[in-house]
PDB file with SEQRES, HELIX, SHEET and CRYST1 records, atoms N, CA, C and O in Angstrom:
SEQRES   1 A   81  MET THR THR PHE ALA ILE ILE THR ASN THR ARG PRO ILE          
SEQRES   2 A   81  ALA ILE GLY LEU SER GLU VAL GLY LYS PHE ARG LYS GLY          
SEQRES   3 A   81  MET GLY ILE VAL ILE ILE GLY GLY LEU ILE SER SER THR          
SEQRES   4 A   81  PHE LEU SER ILE VAL VAL VAL PRO ALA VAL LEU GLY TYR          
SEQRES   5 A   81  ILE ASP ASP PHE ARG LEU TYR THR LYS LYS LEU PHE HIS          
SEQRES   6 A   81  ARG PRO ALA LEU ARG GLY ILE ASP LYS MET GLN SER ASP          
SEQRES   7 A   81  ILE GLU LEU                                                  
HELIX    1 AA1 THR A    2  ILE A   15  1                                  14    
HELIX    2 AA2 GLU A   19  PHE A   40  1                                  22    
HELIX    3 AA3 LEU A   41  VAL A   45  3                                   5    
HELIX    4 AA4 VAL A   46  LEU A   63  1                                  18    
HELIX    5 AA5 GLY A   71  GLU A   80  1                                  10    
CRYST1    1.000    1.000    1.000  90.00  90.00  90.00 P 1           1          
ATOM      1  N   MET A   1       1.486  -0.526 -13.827  1.00  0.00           N  
ATOM      2  CA  MET A   1       2.134  -0.628 -15.066  1.00  0.00           C  
ATOM      3  C   MET A   1       3.471  -0.078 -15.075  1.00  0.00           C  
ATOM      4  O   MET A   1       4.337  -0.636 -15.748  1.00  0.00           O  
ATOM      5  N   THR A   2       3.749   1.032 -14.350  1.00  0.00           N  
ATOM      6  CA  THR A   2       5.044   1.507 -14.157  1.00  0.00           C  
ATOM      7  C   THR A   2       5.925   0.621 -13.445  1.00  0.00           C  
ATOM      8  O   THR A   2       7.041   0.431 -13.929  1.00  0.00           O  
ATOM      9  N   THR A   3       5.609   0.060 -12.396  1.00  0.00           N  
ATOM     10  CA  THR A   3       6.238  -0.984 -11.715  1.00  0.00           C  
ATOM     11  C   THR A   3       6.605  -2.226 -12.456  1.00  0.00           C  
ATOM     12  O   THR A   3       7.709  -2.750 -12.304  1.00  0.00           O  
ATOM     13  N   PHE A   4       5.757  -2.670 -13.199  1.00  0.00           N  
ATOM     14  CA  PHE A   4       5.892  -3.828 -14.075  1.00  0.00           C  
ATOM     15  C   PHE A   4       7.097  -3.424 -15.141  1.00  0.00           C  
ATOM     16  O   PHE A   4       7.993  -4.220 -15.424  1.00  0.00           O  
ATOM     17  N   ALA A   5       7.011  -2.162 -15.667  1.00  0.00           N  
ATOM     18  CA  ALA A   5       7.928  -1.774 -16.652  1.00  0.00           C  
ATOM     19  C   ALA A   5       9.282  -1.708 -16.098  1.00  0.00           C  
ATOM     20  O   ALA A   5      10.241  -2.126 -16.745  1.00  0.00           O  
ATOM     21  N   ILE A   6       9.409  -1.174 -14.865  1.00  0.00           N  
ATOM     22  CA  ILE A   6      10.789  -0.948 -14.183  1.00  0.00           C  
ATOM     23  C   ILE A   6      11.322  -2.385 -13.847  1.00  0.00           C  
ATOM     24  O   ILE A   6      12.500  -2.682 -14.041  1.00  0.00           O  
ATOM     25  N   ILE A   7      10.451  -3.216 -13.362  1.00  0.00           N  
ATOM     26  CA  ILE A   7      10.928  -4.541 -13.024  1.00  0.00           C  
ATOM     27  C   ILE A   7      11.526  -5.250 -14.268  1.00  0.00           C  
ATOM     28  O   ILE A   7      12.622  -5.810 -14.252  1.00  0.00           O  
ATOM     29  N   THR A   8      10.667  -5.170 -15.405  1.00  0.00           N  
ATOM     30  CA  THR A   8      11.071  -5.816 -16.693  1.00  0.00           C  
ATOM     31  C   THR A   8      12.468  -5.236 -17.187  1.00  0.00           C  
ATOM     32  O   THR A   8      13.328  -5.958 -17.691  1.00  0.00           O  
ATOM     33  N   ASN A   9      12.603  -3.974 -17.012  1.00  0.00           N  
ATOM     34  CA  ASN A   9      13.814  -3.256 -17.535  1.00  0.00           C  
ATOM     35  C   ASN A   9      15.095  -3.486 -16.680  1.00  0.00           C  
ATOM     36  O   ASN A   9      16.238  -3.348 -17.114  1.00  0.00           O  
ATOM     37  N   THR A  10      14.750  -3.869 -15.357  1.00  0.00           N  
ATOM     38  CA  THR A  10      15.858  -3.974 -14.411  1.00  0.00           C  
ATOM     39  C   THR A  10      16.364  -5.419 -14.410  1.00  0.00           C  
ATOM     40  O   THR A  10      17.428  -5.673 -13.845  1.00  0.00           O  
ATOM     41  N   ARG A  11      15.619  -6.424 -15.042  1.00  0.00           N  
ATOM     42  CA  ARG A  11      16.065  -7.630 -15.146  1.00  0.00           C  
ATOM     43  C   ARG A  11      17.444  -7.919 -15.686  1.00  0.00           C  
ATOM     44  O   ARG A  11      18.153  -8.740 -15.104  1.00  0.00           O  
ATOM     45  N   PRO A  12      17.891  -7.249 -16.838  1.00  0.00           N  
ATOM     46  CA  PRO A  12      19.318  -7.517 -17.275  1.00  0.00           C  
ATOM     47  C   PRO A  12      20.298  -7.002 -16.160  1.00  0.00           C  
ATOM     48  O   PRO A  12      21.354  -7.618 -16.013  1.00  0.00           O  
ATOM     49  N   ILE A  13      20.051  -6.018 -15.439  1.00  0.00           N  
ATOM     50  CA  ILE A  13      20.998  -5.727 -14.520  1.00  0.00           C  
ATOM     51  C   ILE A  13      21.052  -6.732 -13.324  1.00  0.00           C  
ATOM     52  O   ILE A  13      22.097  -6.926 -12.704  1.00  0.00           O  
ATOM     53  N   ALA A  14      19.916  -7.341 -13.039  1.00  0.00           N  
ATOM     54  CA  ALA A  14      19.856  -8.381 -11.833  1.00  0.00           C  
ATOM     55  C   ALA A  14      20.599  -9.592 -12.467  1.00  0.00           C  
ATOM     56  O   ALA A  14      21.309 -10.260 -11.714  1.00  0.00           O  
ATOM     57  N   ILE A  15      20.501  -9.952 -13.821  1.00  0.00           N  
ATOM     58  CA  ILE A  15      21.188 -11.139 -14.317  1.00  0.00           C  
ATOM     59  C   ILE A  15      22.712 -10.894 -14.287  1.00  0.00           C  
ATOM     60  O   ILE A  15      23.456 -11.803 -13.918  1.00  0.00           O  
ATOM     61  N   GLY A  16      23.170  -9.760 -14.643  1.00  0.00           N  
ATOM     62  CA  GLY A  16      24.539  -9.531 -14.707  1.00  0.00           C  
ATOM     63  C   GLY A  16      25.413 -10.384 -15.601  1.00  0.00           C  
ATOM     64  O   GLY A  16      26.223 -11.178 -15.125  1.00  0.00           O  
ATOM     65  N   LEU A  17      25.255 -10.227 -16.796  1.00  0.00           N  
ATOM     66  CA  LEU A  17      25.957 -11.124 -17.758  1.00  0.00           C  
ATOM     67  C   LEU A  17      27.335 -10.509 -18.043  1.00  0.00           C  
ATOM     68  O   LEU A  17      28.236 -11.308 -18.295  1.00  0.00           O  
ATOM     69  N   SER A  18      27.608  -9.258 -18.038  1.00  0.00           N  
ATOM     70  CA  SER A  18      28.913  -8.764 -18.288  1.00  0.00           C  
ATOM     71  C   SER A  18      29.747  -8.569 -17.037  1.00  0.00           C  
ATOM     72  O   SER A  18      29.271  -8.768 -15.920  1.00  0.00           O  
ATOM     73  N   GLU A  19      31.056  -8.159 -17.246  1.00  0.00           N  
ATOM     74  CA  GLU A  19      31.843  -7.815 -16.036  1.00  0.00           C  
ATOM     75  C   GLU A  19      31.239  -6.729 -15.199  1.00  0.00           C  
ATOM     76  O   GLU A  19      31.056  -6.871 -13.990  1.00  0.00           O  
ATOM     77  N   VAL A  20      30.952  -5.712 -15.819  1.00  0.00           N  
ATOM     78  CA  VAL A  20      30.236  -4.546 -15.192  1.00  0.00           C  
ATOM     79  C   VAL A  20      28.888  -4.898 -14.603  1.00  0.00           C  
ATOM     80  O   VAL A  20      28.521  -4.477 -13.506  1.00  0.00           O  
ATOM     81  N   GLY A  21      28.217  -5.632 -15.326  1.00  0.00           N  
ATOM     82  CA  GLY A  21      26.851  -6.327 -14.711  1.00  0.00           C  
ATOM     83  C   GLY A  21      27.024  -7.034 -13.545  1.00  0.00           C  
ATOM     84  O   GLY A  21      26.157  -6.972 -12.673  1.00  0.00           O  
ATOM     85  N   LYS A  22      28.091  -7.748 -13.388  1.00  0.00           N  
ATOM     86  CA  LYS A  22      28.353  -8.702 -12.130  1.00  0.00           C  
ATOM     87  C   LYS A  22      28.414  -7.559 -10.972  1.00  0.00           C  
ATOM     88  O   LYS A  22      27.820  -7.744  -9.910  1.00  0.00           O  
ATOM     89  N   PHE A  23      29.099  -6.459 -11.201  1.00  0.00           N  
ATOM     90  CA  PHE A  23      29.355  -5.486 -10.176  1.00  0.00           C  
ATOM     91  C   PHE A  23      27.947  -4.871  -9.657  1.00  0.00           C  
ATOM     92  O   PHE A  23      27.745  -4.532  -8.491  1.00  0.00           O  
ATOM     93  N   ARG A  24      27.002  -4.782 -10.721  1.00  0.00           N  
ATOM     94  CA  ARG A  24      25.783  -4.170 -10.335  1.00  0.00           C  
ATOM     95  C   ARG A  24      24.655  -5.180  -9.994  1.00  0.00           C  
ATOM     96  O   ARG A  24      23.535  -4.772  -9.686  1.00  0.00           O  
ATOM     97  N   LYS A  25      24.928  -6.366 -10.046  1.00  0.00           N  
ATOM     98  CA  LYS A  25      23.911  -7.482  -9.873  1.00  0.00           C  
ATOM     99  C   LYS A  25      23.208  -7.366  -8.503  1.00  0.00           C  
ATOM    100  O   LYS A  25      22.004  -7.618  -8.467  1.00  0.00           O  
ATOM    101  N   GLY A  26      23.769  -7.054  -7.520  1.00  0.00           N  
ATOM    102  CA  GLY A  26      23.083  -6.958  -6.249  1.00  0.00           C  
ATOM    103  C   GLY A  26      22.123  -5.829  -6.263  1.00  0.00           C  
ATOM    104  O   GLY A  26      20.979  -5.981  -5.835  1.00  0.00           O  
ATOM    105  N   MET A  27      22.572  -4.638  -6.766  1.00  0.00           N  
ATOM    106  CA  MET A  27      21.652  -3.587  -6.958  1.00  0.00           C  
ATOM    107  C   MET A  27      20.304  -3.861  -7.614  1.00  0.00           C  
ATOM    108  O   MET A  27      19.220  -3.504  -7.152  1.00  0.00           O  
ATOM    109  N   GLY A  28      20.505  -4.560  -8.785  1.00  0.00           N  
ATOM    110  CA  GLY A  28      19.309  -4.956  -9.684  1.00  0.00           C  
ATOM    111  C   GLY A  28      18.444  -5.823  -8.830  1.00  0.00           C  
ATOM    112  O   GLY A  28      17.235  -5.592  -8.856  1.00  0.00           O  
ATOM    113  N   ILE A  29      18.921  -6.850  -8.031  1.00  0.00           N  
ATOM    114  CA  ILE A  29      18.097  -7.643  -7.234  1.00  0.00           C  
ATOM    115  C   ILE A  29      17.367  -6.932  -6.159  1.00  0.00           C  
ATOM    116  O   ILE A  29      16.198  -7.206  -5.885  1.00  0.00           O  
ATOM    117  N   VAL A  30      18.069  -5.997  -5.535  1.00  0.00           N  
ATOM    118  CA  VAL A  30      17.432  -5.224  -4.436  1.00  0.00           C  
ATOM    119  C   VAL A  30      16.348  -4.342  -5.044  1.00  0.00           C  
ATOM    120  O   VAL A  30      15.264  -4.224  -4.474  1.00  0.00           O  
ATOM    121  N   ILE A  31      16.625  -3.711  -6.210  1.00  0.00           N  
ATOM    122  CA  ILE A  31      15.561  -2.814  -6.910  1.00  0.00           C  
ATOM    123  C   ILE A  31      14.328  -3.713  -7.192  1.00  0.00           C  
ATOM    124  O   ILE A  31      13.218  -3.298  -6.858  1.00  0.00           O  
ATOM    125  N   ILE A  32      14.457  -4.865  -7.760  1.00  0.00           N  
ATOM    126  CA  ILE A  32      13.336  -5.699  -8.124  1.00  0.00           C  
ATOM    127  C   ILE A  32      12.584  -6.017  -6.871  1.00  0.00           C  
ATOM    128  O   ILE A  32      11.378  -5.783  -6.800  1.00  0.00           O  
ATOM    129  N   GLY A  33      13.326  -6.597  -5.778  1.00  0.00           N  
ATOM    130  CA  GLY A  33      12.670  -6.990  -4.539  1.00  0.00           C  
ATOM    131  C   GLY A  33      11.968  -5.784  -3.985  1.00  0.00           C  
ATOM    132  O   GLY A  33      10.773  -5.925  -3.726  1.00  0.00           O  
ATOM    133  N   GLY A  34      12.465  -4.754  -3.789  1.00  0.00           N  
ATOM    134  CA  GLY A  34      11.894  -3.455  -3.197  1.00  0.00           C  
ATOM    135  C   GLY A  34      10.678  -3.241  -4.013  1.00  0.00           C  
ATOM    136  O   GLY A  34       9.612  -3.165  -3.402  1.00  0.00           O  
ATOM    137  N   LEU A  35      10.678  -3.136  -5.264  1.00  0.00           N  
ATOM    138  CA  LEU A  35       9.493  -2.815  -6.152  1.00  0.00           C  
ATOM    139  C   LEU A  35       8.290  -3.814  -5.837  1.00  0.00           C  
ATOM    140  O   LEU A  35       7.158  -3.393  -5.602  1.00  0.00           O  
ATOM    141  N   ILE A  36       8.600  -5.085  -5.848  1.00  0.00           N  
ATOM    142  CA  ILE A  36       7.554  -6.169  -5.683  1.00  0.00           C  
ATOM    143  C   ILE A  36       7.074  -5.983  -4.269  1.00  0.00           C  
ATOM    144  O   ILE A  36       5.854  -5.994  -4.105  1.00  0.00           O  
ATOM    145  N   SER A  37       7.854  -5.815  -3.224  1.00  0.00           N  
ATOM    146  CA  SER A  37       7.316  -5.746  -1.847  1.00  0.00           C  
ATOM    147  C   SER A  37       6.486  -4.441  -1.707  1.00  0.00           C  
ATOM    148  O   SER A  37       5.400  -4.433  -1.126  1.00  0.00           O  
ATOM    149  N   SER A  38       7.047  -3.333  -2.267  1.00  0.00           N  
ATOM    150  CA  SER A  38       6.253  -2.124  -2.000  1.00  0.00           C  
ATOM    151  C   SER A  38       4.928  -2.171  -2.699  1.00  0.00           C  
ATOM    152  O   SER A  38       3.939  -1.647  -2.185  1.00  0.00           O  
ATOM    153  N   THR A  39       4.874  -2.833  -3.946  1.00  0.00           N  
ATOM    154  CA  THR A  39       3.631  -2.860  -4.726  1.00  0.00           C  
ATOM    155  C   THR A  39       2.669  -3.865  -3.849  1.00  0.00           C  
ATOM    156  O   THR A  39       1.514  -3.487  -3.655  1.00  0.00           O  
ATOM    157  N   PHE A  40       3.037  -4.964  -3.380  1.00  0.00           N  
ATOM    158  CA  PHE A  40       2.291  -5.788  -2.592  1.00  0.00           C  
ATOM    159  C   PHE A  40       1.814  -5.055  -1.313  1.00  0.00           C  
ATOM    160  O   PHE A  40       0.652  -5.177  -0.925  1.00  0.00           O  
ATOM    161  N   LEU A  41       2.681  -4.328  -0.691  1.00  0.00           N  
ATOM    162  CA  LEU A  41       2.196  -3.632   0.521  1.00  0.00           C  
ATOM    163  C   LEU A  41       1.040  -2.580   0.154  1.00  0.00           C  
ATOM    164  O   LEU A  41       0.003  -2.497   0.813  1.00  0.00           O  
ATOM    165  N   SER A  42       1.328  -1.781  -0.973  1.00  0.00           N  
ATOM    166  CA  SER A  42       0.396  -0.712  -1.139  1.00  0.00           C  
ATOM    167  C   SER A  42      -0.910  -1.295  -1.778  1.00  0.00           C  
ATOM    168  O   SER A  42      -1.938  -0.629  -1.650  1.00  0.00           O  
ATOM    169  N   ILE A  43      -0.954  -2.446  -2.434  1.00  0.00           N  
ATOM    170  CA  ILE A  43      -2.237  -2.976  -3.052  1.00  0.00           C  
ATOM    171  C   ILE A  43      -2.988  -3.895  -2.040  1.00  0.00           C  
ATOM    172  O   ILE A  43      -4.219  -3.925  -2.039  1.00  0.00           O  
ATOM    173  N   VAL A  44      -2.283  -4.604  -1.224  1.00  0.00           N  
ATOM    174  CA  VAL A  44      -2.944  -5.553  -0.391  1.00  0.00           C  
ATOM    175  C   VAL A  44      -2.914  -5.127   0.983  1.00  0.00           C  
ATOM    176  O   VAL A  44      -3.992  -4.911   1.535  1.00  0.00           O  
ATOM    177  N   VAL A  45      -1.811  -4.970   1.632  1.00  0.00           N  
ATOM    178  CA  VAL A  45      -1.733  -4.771   3.085  1.00  0.00           C  
ATOM    179  C   VAL A  45      -2.358  -3.478   3.633  1.00  0.00           C  
ATOM    180  O   VAL A  45      -3.023  -3.498   4.669  1.00  0.00           O  
ATOM    181  N   VAL A  46      -2.132  -2.312   2.903  1.00  0.00           N  
ATOM    182  CA  VAL A  46      -2.632  -1.020   3.439  1.00  0.00           C  
ATOM    183  C   VAL A  46      -4.226  -0.926   3.307  1.00  0.00           C  
ATOM    184  O   VAL A  46      -4.849  -0.424   4.242  1.00  0.00           O  
ATOM    185  N   PRO A  47      -4.814  -1.331   2.324  1.00  0.00           N  
ATOM    186  CA  PRO A  47      -6.341  -1.493   2.394  1.00  0.00           C  
ATOM    187  C   PRO A  47      -6.838  -2.387   3.303  1.00  0.00           C  
ATOM    188  O   PRO A  47      -7.884  -2.094   3.881  1.00  0.00           O  
ATOM    189  N   ALA A  48      -6.222  -3.545   3.566  1.00  0.00           N  
ATOM    190  CA  ALA A  48      -6.628  -4.402   4.504  1.00  0.00           C  
ATOM    191  C   ALA A  48      -6.600  -3.988   6.036  1.00  0.00           C  
ATOM    192  O   ALA A  48      -7.473  -4.291   6.849  1.00  0.00           O  
ATOM    193  N   VAL A  49      -5.463  -3.251   6.300  1.00  0.00           N  
ATOM    194  CA  VAL A  49      -5.284  -2.652   7.625  1.00  0.00           C  
ATOM    195  C   VAL A  49      -6.296  -1.520   7.747  1.00  0.00           C  
ATOM    196  O   VAL A  49      -6.871  -1.397   8.829  1.00  0.00           O  
ATOM    197  N   LEU A  50      -6.568  -0.705   6.782  1.00  0.00           N  
ATOM    198  CA  LEU A  50      -7.536   0.360   6.912  1.00  0.00           C  
ATOM    199  C   LEU A  50      -8.907  -0.173   7.118  1.00  0.00           C  
ATOM    200  O   LEU A  50      -9.710   0.424   7.835  1.00  0.00           O  
ATOM    201  N   GLY A  51      -9.203  -1.313   6.491  1.00  0.00           N  
ATOM    202  CA  GLY A  51     -10.524  -2.087   6.783  1.00  0.00           C  
ATOM    203  C   GLY A  51     -10.674  -2.537   8.139  1.00  0.00           C  
ATOM    204  O   GLY A  51     -11.744  -2.392   8.731  1.00  0.00           O  
ATOM    205  N   TYR A  52      -9.538  -3.146   8.736  1.00  0.00           N  
ATOM    206  CA  TYR A  52      -9.540  -3.489  10.115  1.00  0.00           C  
ATOM    207  C   TYR A  52      -9.632  -2.375  11.051  1.00  0.00           C  
ATOM    208  O   TYR A  52     -10.253  -2.547  12.100  1.00  0.00           O  
ATOM    209  N   ILE A  53      -9.106  -1.296  10.803  1.00  0.00           N  
ATOM    210  CA  ILE A  53      -9.204  -0.049  11.614  1.00  0.00           C  
ATOM    211  C   ILE A  53     -10.618   0.456  11.701  1.00  0.00           C  
ATOM    212  O   ILE A  53     -11.128   0.799  12.767  1.00  0.00           O  
ATOM    213  N   ASP A  54     -11.296   0.491  10.417  1.00  0.00           N  
ATOM    214  CA  ASP A  54     -12.587   0.927  10.408  1.00  0.00           C  
ATOM    215  C   ASP A  54     -13.641  -0.107  11.201  1.00  0.00           C  
ATOM    216  O   ASP A  54     -14.610   0.325  11.825  1.00  0.00           O  
ATOM    217  N   ASP A  55     -13.367  -1.320  11.108  1.00  0.00           N  
ATOM    218  CA  ASP A  55     -14.103  -2.305  11.797  1.00  0.00           C  
ATOM    219  C   ASP A  55     -13.933  -2.089  13.334  1.00  0.00           C  
ATOM    220  O   ASP A  55     -14.916  -2.114  14.074  1.00  0.00           O  
ATOM    221  N   PHE A  56     -12.748  -1.890  13.771  1.00  0.00           N  
ATOM    222  CA  PHE A  56     -12.457  -1.658  15.174  1.00  0.00           C  
ATOM    223  C   PHE A  56     -13.177  -0.398  15.693  1.00  0.00           C  
ATOM    224  O   PHE A  56     -13.697  -0.321  16.807  1.00  0.00           O  
ATOM    225  N   ARG A  57     -13.152   0.615  14.738  1.00  0.00           N  
ATOM    226  CA  ARG A  57     -13.939   1.979  15.041  1.00  0.00           C  
ATOM    227  C   ARG A  57     -15.322   1.703  15.226  1.00  0.00           C  
ATOM    228  O   ARG A  57     -15.868   2.239  16.190  1.00  0.00           O  
ATOM    229  N   LEU A  58     -16.068   0.879  14.391  1.00  0.00           N  
ATOM    230  CA  LEU A  58     -17.369   0.588  14.399  1.00  0.00           C  
ATOM    231  C   LEU A  58     -17.648  -0.297  15.737  1.00  0.00           C  
ATOM    232  O   LEU A  58     -18.665  -0.117  16.407  1.00  0.00           O  
ATOM    233  N   TYR A  59     -16.753  -1.180  16.041  1.00  0.00           N  
ATOM    234  CA  TYR A  59     -16.961  -2.085  17.110  1.00  0.00           C  
ATOM    235  C   TYR A  59     -16.915  -1.196  18.518  1.00  0.00           C  
ATOM    236  O   TYR A  59     -17.740  -1.441  19.398  1.00  0.00           O  
ATOM    237  N   THR A  60     -15.975  -0.217  18.681  1.00  0.00           N  
ATOM    238  CA  THR A  60     -15.997   0.479  19.819  1.00  0.00           C  
ATOM    239  C   THR A  60     -17.178   1.405  19.889  1.00  0.00           C  
ATOM    240  O   THR A  60     -17.586   1.773  20.990  1.00  0.00           O  
ATOM    241  N   LYS A  61     -17.725   1.785  18.825  1.00  0.00           N  
ATOM    242  CA  LYS A  61     -18.992   2.629  18.914  1.00  0.00           C  
ATOM    243  C   LYS A  61     -20.092   1.841  19.488  1.00  0.00           C  
ATOM    244  O   LYS A  61     -20.844   2.282  20.357  1.00  0.00           O  
ATOM    245  N   LYS A  62     -20.175   0.566  18.939  1.00  0.00           N  
ATOM    246  CA  LYS A  62     -21.201  -0.362  19.504  1.00  0.00           C  
ATOM    247  C   LYS A  62     -20.974  -0.664  21.042  1.00  0.00           C  
ATOM    248  O   LYS A  62     -21.894  -0.689  21.859  1.00  0.00           O  
ATOM    249  N   LEU A  63     -19.626  -0.893  21.346  1.00  0.00           N  
ATOM    250  CA  LEU A  63     -19.231  -1.194  22.635  1.00  0.00           C  
ATOM    251  C   LEU A  63     -19.625  -0.161  23.786  1.00  0.00           C  
ATOM    252  O   LEU A  63     -20.002  -0.514  24.903  1.00  0.00           O  
ATOM    253  N   PHE A  64     -19.497   1.066  23.394  1.00  0.00           N  
ATOM    254  CA  PHE A  64     -19.718   2.194  24.239  1.00  0.00           C  
ATOM    255  C   PHE A  64     -21.139   2.884  23.970  1.00  0.00           C  
ATOM    256  O   PHE A  64     -21.417   3.950  24.520  1.00  0.00           O  
ATOM    257  N   HIS A  65     -21.921   2.311  23.207  1.00  0.00           N  
ATOM    258  CA  HIS A  65     -23.299   2.642  22.842  1.00  0.00           C  
ATOM    259  C   HIS A  65     -23.259   4.123  22.286  1.00  0.00           C  
ATOM    260  O   HIS A  65     -24.061   4.971  22.678  1.00  0.00           O  
ATOM    261  N   ARG A  66     -22.375   4.356  21.442  1.00  0.00           N  
ATOM    262  CA  ARG A  66     -22.215   5.633  20.752  1.00  0.00           C  
ATOM    263  C   ARG A  66     -23.183   5.665  19.502  1.00  0.00           C  
ATOM    264  O   ARG A  66     -23.458   4.612  18.926  1.00  0.00           O  
ATOM    265  N   PRO A  67     -23.698   6.879  19.084  1.00  0.00           N  
ATOM    266  CA  PRO A  67     -24.512   6.807  17.944  1.00  0.00           C  
ATOM    267  C   PRO A  67     -23.631   6.860  16.690  1.00  0.00           C  
ATOM    268  O   PRO A  67     -22.517   7.380  16.755  1.00  0.00           O  
ATOM    269  N   ALA A  68     -24.106   6.331  15.539  1.00  0.00           N  
ATOM    270  CA  ALA A  68     -23.417   6.249  14.401  1.00  0.00           C  
ATOM    271  C   ALA A  68     -22.942   7.527  13.827  1.00  0.00           C  
ATOM    272  O   ALA A  68     -21.841   7.607  13.282  1.00  0.00           O  
ATOM    273  N   LEU A  69     -23.844   8.642  13.952  1.00  0.00           N  
ATOM    274  CA  LEU A  69     -23.598   9.919  13.516  1.00  0.00           C  
ATOM    275  C   LEU A  69     -23.335  10.741  14.758  1.00  0.00           C  
ATOM    276  O   LEU A  69     -24.094  10.575  15.712  1.00  0.00           O  
ATOM    277  N   ARG A  70     -22.374  11.583  14.848  1.00  0.00           N  
ATOM    278  CA  ARG A  70     -22.227  12.474  15.896  1.00  0.00           C  
ATOM    279  C   ARG A  70     -22.976  13.879  15.464  1.00  0.00           C  
ATOM    280  O   ARG A  70     -23.247  14.109  14.285  1.00  0.00           O  
ATOM    281  N   GLY A  71     -23.237  14.654  16.368  1.00  0.00           N  
ATOM    282  CA  GLY A  71     -23.885  15.880  16.193  1.00  0.00           C  
ATOM    283  C   GLY A  71     -23.273  16.733  15.094  1.00  0.00           C  
ATOM    284  O   GLY A  71     -23.995  17.372  14.328  1.00  0.00           O  
ATOM    285  N   ILE A  72     -21.890  16.749  15.007  1.00  0.00           N  
ATOM    286  CA  ILE A  72     -21.218  17.510  14.111  1.00  0.00           C  
ATOM    287  C   ILE A  72     -21.386  16.839  12.702  1.00  0.00           C  
ATOM    288  O   ILE A  72     -21.491  17.565  11.714  1.00  0.00           O  
ATOM    289  N   ASP A  73     -21.410  15.613  12.596  1.00  0.00           N  
ATOM    290  CA  ASP A  73     -21.614  14.815  11.359  1.00  0.00           C  
ATOM    291  C   ASP A  73     -23.089  15.197  10.844  1.00  0.00           C  
ATOM    292  O   ASP A  73     -23.230  15.473   9.653  1.00  0.00           O  
ATOM    293  N   LYS A  74     -24.053  15.217  11.609  1.00  0.00           N  
ATOM    294  CA  LYS A  74     -25.461  15.599  11.265  1.00  0.00           C  
ATOM    295  C   LYS A  74     -25.422  17.036  10.731  1.00  0.00           C  
ATOM    296  O   LYS A  74     -26.014  17.337   9.694  1.00  0.00           O  
ATOM    297  N   MET A  75     -24.711  17.927  11.460  1.00  0.00           N  
ATOM    298  CA  MET A  75     -24.635  19.315  10.960  1.00  0.00           C  
ATOM    299  C   MET A  75     -24.063  19.566   9.543  1.00  0.00           C  
ATOM    300  O   MET A  75     -24.467  20.385   8.717  1.00  0.00           O  
ATOM    301  N   GLN A  76     -23.071  18.719   9.440  1.00  0.00           N  
ATOM    302  CA  GLN A  76     -22.322  18.843   8.085  1.00  0.00           C  
ATOM    303  C   GLN A  76     -23.130  18.158   6.858  1.00  0.00           C  
ATOM    304  O   GLN A  76     -22.974  18.555   5.704  1.00  0.00           O  
ATOM    305  N   SER A  77     -23.922  17.200   7.163  1.00  0.00           N  
ATOM    306  CA  SER A  77     -24.717  16.585   6.199  1.00  0.00           C  
ATOM    307  C   SER A  77     -25.947  17.456   5.842  1.00  0.00           C  
ATOM    308  O   SER A  77     -26.448  17.390   4.719  1.00  0.00           O  
ATOM    309  N   ASP A  78     -26.437  18.287   6.826  1.00  0.00           N  
ATOM    310  CA  ASP A  78     -27.478  19.320   6.541  1.00  0.00           C  
ATOM    311  C   ASP A  78     -26.982  20.375   5.724  1.00  0.00           C  
ATOM    312  O   ASP A  78     -27.662  20.792   4.787  1.00  0.00           O  
ATOM    313  N   ILE A  79     -25.816  20.866   6.001  1.00  0.00           N  
ATOM    314  CA  ILE A  79     -25.139  21.921   5.214  1.00  0.00           C  
ATOM    315  C   ILE A  79     -24.872  21.552   3.723  1.00  0.00           C  
ATOM    316  O   ILE A  79     -24.944  22.401   2.835  1.00  0.00           O  
ATOM    317  N   GLU A  80     -24.557  20.241   3.488  1.00  0.00           N  
ATOM    318  CA  GLU A  80     -24.202  19.787   2.206  1.00  0.00           C  
ATOM    319  C   GLU A  80     -25.566  19.605   1.285  1.00  0.00           C  
ATOM    320  O   GLU A  80     -25.556  19.696   0.057  1.00  0.00           O  
ATOM    321  N   LEU A  81     -26.600  19.365   1.987  1.00  0.00           N  
ATOM    322  CA  LEU A  81     -27.929  19.398   1.203  1.00  0.00           C  
ATOM    323  C   LEU A  81     -28.206  20.672   0.674  1.00  0.00           C  
ATOM    324  O   LEU A  81     -29.233  20.860   0.022  1.00  0.00           O  
TER     325      LEU A  81                                                      
END                                                                             
């Protein structure tokens, strides 16, 4: 919601209707582009990459015949109970 509000309020700067607005037009376009790209990265790309990293971790455990839970993981789960 914050990103959407900033993009909406930066549109007049990016349009650049007045003389001063023409001077700041490039800055407005860069702000909007940066917000859109960073939002896309944080919502779509980062979770997808983390999912692939977790899949790779599980694949390597199967590849090297490692147990799903290590001894330290089992000890921590016993302590939490």
